[in-house]
MIVOZA-99736 format. One record per residue (C-alpha): residue number from 1; residue in three letters; z, y, x. Coordinates in nm, 2 decimals. Layout:
// residues N
NUM:ala:Z:Y:X .
...
// end
This chain:
// residues 315
1:unk:13.23:-16.35:12.43 .
2:unk:13.14:-16.45:12.78 .
3:unk:13.33:-16.19:13.00 .
4:unk:13.56:-15.90:12.94 .
5:unk:13.51:-15.60:13.16 .
6:unk:13.48:-15.31:12.91 .
7:unk:13.49:-15.22:12.55 .
8:unk:13.12:-15.31:12.53 .
9:unk:13.19:-15.68:12.58 .
10:unk:13.37:-15.70:12.24 .
11:unk:13.16:-15.83:11.95 .
12:unk:13.27:-15.50:11.78 .
13:unk:13.57:-15.27:11.80 .
14:unk:13.66:-15.37:11.44 .
15:unk:13.65:-15.74:11.52 .
16:unk:13.85:-15.68:11.83 .
17:unk:14.13:-15.52:11.63 .
18:unk:14.11:-15.80:11.37 .
19:unk:14.16:-16.06:11.64 .
20:unk:14.45:-15.86:11.80 .
21:unk:14.64:-15.82:11.47 .
22:unk:14.58:-16.19:11.40 .
23:unk:14.73:-16.31:11.73 .
24:unk:15.01:-16.06:11.70 .
25:unk:15.10:-16.21:11.36 .
26:unk:15.05:-16.57:11.47 .
27:unk:15.08:-16.59:11.85 .
28:unk:15.11:-16.97:11.87 .
29:unk:14.86:-17.08:11.61 .
30:unk:14.56:-17.11:11.85 .
31:unk:14.70:-17.33:12.13 .
32:unk:14.44:-17.59:12.06 .
33:unk:14.18:-17.36:12.20 .
34:unk:14.35:-17.35:12.54 .
35:unk:14.46:-17.71:12.56 .
36:unk:14.37:-17.87:12.90 .
37:unk:14.22:-17.54:13.02 .
38:unk:14.33:-17.34:13.32 .
39:unk:14.33:-16.96:13.38 .
40:unk:14.36:-16.84:13.74 .
41:unk:14.49:-16.48:13.79 .
42:unk:14.38:-16.32:14.11 .
43:unk:14.56:-16.00:14.23 .
44:unk:14.42:-15.79:14.50 .
45:unk:14.67:-15.53:14.41 .
46:unk:15.03:-15.50:14.28 .
47:unk:15.11:-15.56:13.91 .
48:unk:15.40:-15.59:13.67 .
49:unk:15.28:-15.56:13.31 .
50:unk:14.93:-15.69:13.37 .
51:unk:15.06:-16.00:13.56 .
52:unk:15.33:-16.09:13.31 .
53:unk:15.14:-16.00:12.99 .
54:unk:14.82:-16.19:13.09 .
55:unk:15.02:-16.50:13.20 .
56:unk:15.22:-16.49:12.87 .
57:unk:14.90:-16.45:12.67 .
58:unk:14.73:-16.74:12.84 .
59:unk:15.04:-16.96:12.78 .
60:unk:15.05:-16.85:12.42 .
61:unk:14.70:-16.99:12.39 .
62:unk:14.81:-17.32:12.54 .
63:unk:14.65:-17.27:12.88 .
64:unk:14.78:-17.36:13.22 .
65:unk:14.81:-17.06:13.45 .
66:unk:14.78:-17.03:13.83 .
67:unk:14.86:-16.70:14.00 .
68:unk:14.74:-16.59:14.35 .
69:unk:14.82:-16.27:14.53 .
70:unk:14.51:-16.26:14.74 .
71:unk:14.64:-16.03:15.02 .
72:unk:14.96:-16.23:15.06 .
73:unk:14.89:-16.59:14.98 .
74:unk:14.53:-16.65:15.08 .
75:unk:14.28:-16.58:15.35 .
76:unk:14.17:-16.22:15.38 .
77:unk:13.84:-16.19:15.19 .
78:unk:13.52:-16.01:15.31 .
79:unk:13.34:-15.84:15.02 .
80:unk:13.04:-15.69:15.20 .
81:unk:12.71:-15.87:15.26 .
82:unk:12.54:-15.89:15.60 .
83:unk:12.85:-15.82:15.80 .
84:unk:12.94:-16.00:16.12 .
85:unk:13.28:-16.16:16.03 .
86:unk:13.45:-16.12:16.37 .
87:unk:13.75:-15.93:16.23 .
88:unk:14.06:-16.03:16.04 .
89:unk:13.87:-16.15:15.73 .
90:unk:13.83:-16.52:15.75 .
91:unk:13.65:-16.59:15.42 .
92:unk:13.37:-16.43:15.22 .
93:unk:13.38:-16.37:14.85 .
94:unk:13.05:-16.55:14.82 .
95:unk:13.23:-16.88:14.91 .
96:unk:13.57:-16.81:14.76 .
97:unk:13.45:-16.71:14.42 .
98:unk:13.26:-17.03:14.33 .
99:unk:13.54:-17.24:14.47 .
100:unk:13.79:-17.06:14.25 .
101:unk:13.56:-17.10:13.96 .
102:unk:13.55:-17.47:14.01 .
103:unk:13.93:-17.48:13.96 .
104:unk:13.94:-17.26:13.65 .
105:unk:13.81:-17.23:13.30 .
106:unk:13.88:-16.85:13.29 .
107:unk:13.95:-16.61:13.58 .
108:unk:14.14:-16.29:13.57 .
109:unk:14.07:-16.04:13.85 .
110:unk:14.27:-15.72:13.94 .
111:unk:14.11:-15.51:14.21 .
112:unk:14.16:-15.13:14.24 .
113:unk:13.93:-14.86:14.38 .
114:unk:13.95:-14.84:14.76 .
115:unk:13.86:-14.47:14.78 .
116:unk:13.65:-14.54:15.08 .
117:unk:13.31:-14.52:14.91 .
118:unk:13.26:-14.38:14.56 .
119:unk:12.93:-14.58:14.53 .
120:unk:13.10:-14.91:14.63 .
121:unk:13.39:-14.85:14.38 .
122:unk:13.17:-14.74:14.09 .
123:unk:12.93:-15.03:14.16 .
124:unk:13.23:-15.27:14.11 .
125:unk:13.15:-15.48:14.41 .
126:unk:13.44:-15.72:14.38 .
127:unk:13.45:-15.76:14.00 .
128:unk:13.07:-15.81:13.98 .
129:unk:13.07:-16.08:14.24 .
130:unk:13.32:-16.27:14.04 .
131:unk:13.10:-16.22:13.72 .
132:unk:12.79:-16.33:13.91 .
133:unk:12.92:-16.63:14.11 .
134:unk:13.23:-16.77:13.94 .
135:unk:13.04:-16.98:13.68 .
136:unk:13.32:-16.92:13.43 .
137:unk:13.43:-16.63:13.21 .
138:unk:13.59:-16.34:13.40 .
139:unk:13.85:-16.10:13.26 .
140:unk:13.90:-15.77:13.43 .
141:unk:14.28:-15.71:13.48 .
142:unk:14.18:-15.36:13.61 .
143:unk:13.89:-15.29:13.83 .
144:unk:13.78:-14.98:14.03 .
145:unk:13.65:-14.79:13.73 .
146:unk:13.80:-14.94:13.42 .
147:unk:14.12:-15.10:13.28 .
148:unk:14.00:-15.25:12.96 .
149:unk:14.31:-15.47:12.87 .
150:unk:14.52:-15.15:12.89 .
151:unk:14.28:-14.95:12.68 .
152:unk:14.26:-15.23:12.42 .
153:unk:14.64:-15.22:12.40 .
154:unk:14.64:-14.84:12.37 .
155:unk:14.39:-14.86:12.08 .
156:unk:14.60:-15.13:11.91 .
157:unk:14.91:-14.91:11.95 .
158:unk:14.74:-14.60:11.81 .
159:unk:14.62:-14.80:11.51 .
160:unk:14.98:-14.91:11.45 .
161:unk:15.14:-14.57:11.48 .
162:unk:14.88:-14.33:11.34 .
163:unk:14.96:-14.15:11.01 .
164:unk:14.61:-14.04:10.93 .
165:unk:14.27:-14.21:10.97 .
166:unk:14.14:-13.97:11.24 .
167:unk:14.43:-13.86:11.46 .
168:unk:14.40:-13.61:11.73 .
169:unk:14.44:-13.80:12.06 .
170:unk:14.49:-13.60:12.39 .
171:unk:14.44:-13.74:12.73 .
172:unk:14.62:-13.51:12.98 .
173:unk:14.61:-13.51:13.36 .
174:unk:14.96:-13.49:13.51 .
175:unk:15.07:-13.44:13.88 .
176:unk:15.15:-13.73:14.11 .
177:unk:15.24:-13.76:14.48 .
178:unk:14.96:-14.01:14.55 .
179:unk:14.59:-14.03:14.48 .
180:unk:14.53:-14.26:14.19 .
181:unk:14.21:-14.42:14.07 .
182:unk:14.02:-14.30:13.76 .
183:unk:14.02:-14.65:13.60 .
184:unk:14.28:-14.59:13.33 .
185:unk:14.15:-14.25:13.21 .
186:unk:13.78:-14.36:13.24 .
187:unk:13.86:-14.66:13.03 .
188:unk:14.07:-14.48:12.78 .
189:unk:13.80:-14.22:12.72 .
190:unk:13.54:-14.49:12.69 .
191:unk:13.74:-14.67:12.42 .
192:unk:13.84:-14.36:12.23 .
193:unk:13.48:-14.25:12.21 .
194:unk:13.41:-14.57:12.01 .
195:unk:13.65:-14.46:11.74 .
196:unk:13.66:-14.19:11.48 .
197:unk:13.96:-14.02:11.65 .
198:unk:13.95:-13.66:11.76 .
199:unk:13.95:-13.69:12.14 .
200:unk:14.05:-13.41:12.37 .
201:unk:14.06:-13.45:12.75 .
202:unk:14.26:-13.18:12.95 .
203:unk:14.30:-13.14:13.32 .
204:unk:14.28:-12.87:13.59 .
205:unk:13.93:-12.78:13.72 .
206:unk:13.81:-13.03:13.98 .
207:unk:13.94:-13.33:13.80 .
208:unk:13.64:-13.39:13.57 .
209:unk:13.58:-13.76:13.51 .
210:unk:13.24:-13.93:13.57 .
211:unk:12.98:-13.82:13.32 .
212:unk:12.90:-14.18:13.21 .
213:unk:13.26:-14.21:13.08 .
214:unk:13.29:-13.86:12.93 .
215:unk:12.96:-13.86:12.74 .
216:unk:12.95:-13.56:12.51 .
217:unk:13.32:-13.49:12.55 .
218:unk:13.39:-13.15:12.72 .
219:unk:13.71:-13.10:12.91 .
220:unk:13.97:-12.85:12.80 .
221:unk:14.12:-12.67:13.10 .
222:unk:14.40:-12.51:12.90 .
223:unk:14.67:-12.78:12.85 .
224:unk:14.87:-12.59:12.59 .
225:unk:14.55:-12.53:12.38 .
226:unk:14.46:-12.90:12.41 .
227:unk:14.81:-13.01:12.29 .
228:unk:14.80:-12.79:11.97 .
229:unk:14.82:-13.01:11.66 .
230:unk:14.80:-13.33:11.86 .
231:unk:14.91:-13.66:11.71 .
232:unk:14.91:-13.86:12.03 .
233:unk:14.96:-13.75:12.39 .
234:unk:14.84:-13.99:12.67 .
235:unk:14.95:-13.87:13.01 .
236:unk:14.79:-14.00:13.33 .
237:unk:14.72:-13.89:13.68 .
238:unk:14.39:-13.94:13.85 .
239:unk:14.24:-13.83:14.18 .
240:unk:13.93:-13.61:14.19 .
241:unk:13.59:-13.78:14.11 .
242:unk:13.38:-13.50:14.26 .
243:unk:13.59:-13.47:14.57 .
244:unk:13.63:-13.85:14.56 .
245:unk:13.99:-13.97:14.60 .
246:unk:14.13:-13.63:14.69 .
247:unk:14.44:-13.47:14.55 .
248:unk:14.34:-13.11:14.45 .
249:unk:14.66:-13.01:14.27 .
250:unk:15.03:-13.11:14.23 .
251:unk:15.09:-12.83:13.98 .
252:unk:15.42:-12.92:13.80 .
253:unk:15.32:-12.69:13.51 .
254:unk:15.11:-12.99:13.40 .
255:unk:15.41:-13.22:13.38 .
256:unk:15.45:-13.32:13.01 .
257:unk:15.77:-13.17:12.89 .
258:unk:15.93:-13.04:12.57 .
259:unk:15.74:-12.71:12.62 .
260:unk:15.40:-12.88:12.56 .
261:unk:15.52:-13.13:12.30 .
262:unk:15.66:-12.85:12.09 .
263:unk:15.30:-12.74:11.99 .
264:unk:15.19:-13.09:11.89 .
265:unk:15.23:-13.24:11.54 .
266:unk:15.54:-13.44:11.65 .
267:unk:15.30:-13.64:11.87 .
268:unk:15.37:-13.98:12.00 .
269:unk:15.39:-14.00:12.38 .
270:unk:15.19:-14.27:12.56 .
271:unk:15.16:-14.38:12.92 .
272:unk:15.03:-14.70:13.08 .
273:unk:15.33:-14.73:13.31 .
274:unk:15.47:-14.73:13.58 .
275:unk:15.54:-14.36:13.54 .
276:unk:15.69:-14.11:13.78 .
277:unk:15.97:-13.94:13.58 .
278:unk:15.99:-13.56:13.60 .
279:unk:15.66:-13.55:13.77 .
280:unk:15.42:-13.70:13.51 .
281:unk:15.67:-13.66:13.22 .
282:unk:16.02:-13.53:13.17 .
283:unk:16.31:-13.75:13.10 .
284:unk:16.35:-13.58:12.76 .
285:unk:16.00:-13.67:12.65 .
286:unk:15.98:-14.03:12.77 .
287:unk:16.33:-14.10:12.62 .
288:unk:16.26:-13.93:12.29 .
289:unk:16.21:-14.11:11.96 .
290:unk:15.84:-14.02:11.98 .
291:unk:15.79:-14.21:12.30 .
292:unk:15.60:-14.54:12.24 .
293:unk:15.55:-14.65:12.59 .
294:unk:15.75:-14.97:12.54 .
295:unk:15.57:-15.10:12.23 .
296:unk:15.24:-14.99:12.40 .
297:unk:15.33:-15.21:12.70 .
298:unk:15.43:-15.50:12.47 .
299:unk:15.08:-15.48:12.32 .
300:unk:14.94:-15.58:12.65 .
301:unk:15.02:-15.94:12.56 .
302:unk:14.83:-15.89:12.23 .
303:unk:14.52:-15.74:12.39 .
304:unk:14.50:-16.01:12.65 .
305:unk:14.56:-16.29:12.40 .
306:unk:14.29:-16.15:12.16 .
307:unk:14.05:-16.14:12.45 .
308:unk:14.13:-16.50:12.56 .
309:unk:14.10:-16.62:12.20 .
310:unk:13.75:-16.47:12.17 .
311:unk:13.65:-16.62:12.51 .
312:unk:13.79:-16.96:12.44 .
313:unk:13.62:-16.98:12.11 .
314:unk:13.29:-16.93:12.29 .
315:unk:13.33:-17.21:12.55 .
// end
């Protein structure tokens, strides 16, 4: 595997799961693959789970790790071509990326949607420049349109907790005070569509995800109907795609509470974290025995390590 930016980079979903459960069972058995190799983690945006889990995964693989907060510990980077660089950005990605690549064997990049231009965000200008010019494998630690390490961990978690081969998995929009990118829901839907699960996506009208991620999945606008008989509930806010980056609703009736969970099949509750309590989900739901947000977060090490194992084996 050369790069990891989406589910389509895996050799297969089945092989990805096999690798994940292997490294989870034997996390330190593959350090020979990472010996004398370096991973550089670049963060254009804040991070807790992604930063710590990816660093631990790389160290489990025997790699050295360097971490750079681009907006705090480096020159401000220009991303557009053809601009006159007479502002506060002192270096262009076209020079910075190959330099970083010369110091690393693998690069991890985290860069959110800017909500300034939908075309720029959905063309993944920053991530794709790393893929094109780094000269080494690139791992997306969340980009403008996808968060594949999170979705991989979500899939691992569902496989561990499911009680039947084809569980009903519901992705539900929830209110939030800020406009959030579509990366997590896009990626989650993309991964779930590769499985045999029953996938339902529910949200208010106006929050439809991009067609390339939804495929043949049709949104359900009635949240209670969507929740009926569900085995897993995945809550996440996202801003509008059609009215790009806009907040169209803060309807607290969409907050996941005991009322909605009561119509499920004792569903497990999932969220990528961080989560706004009593806005996205009630205290009672996230603290219930059916909340699996902590083991879901722990599986972020597993997904990252499985990805690194497959990449290092191909070097």
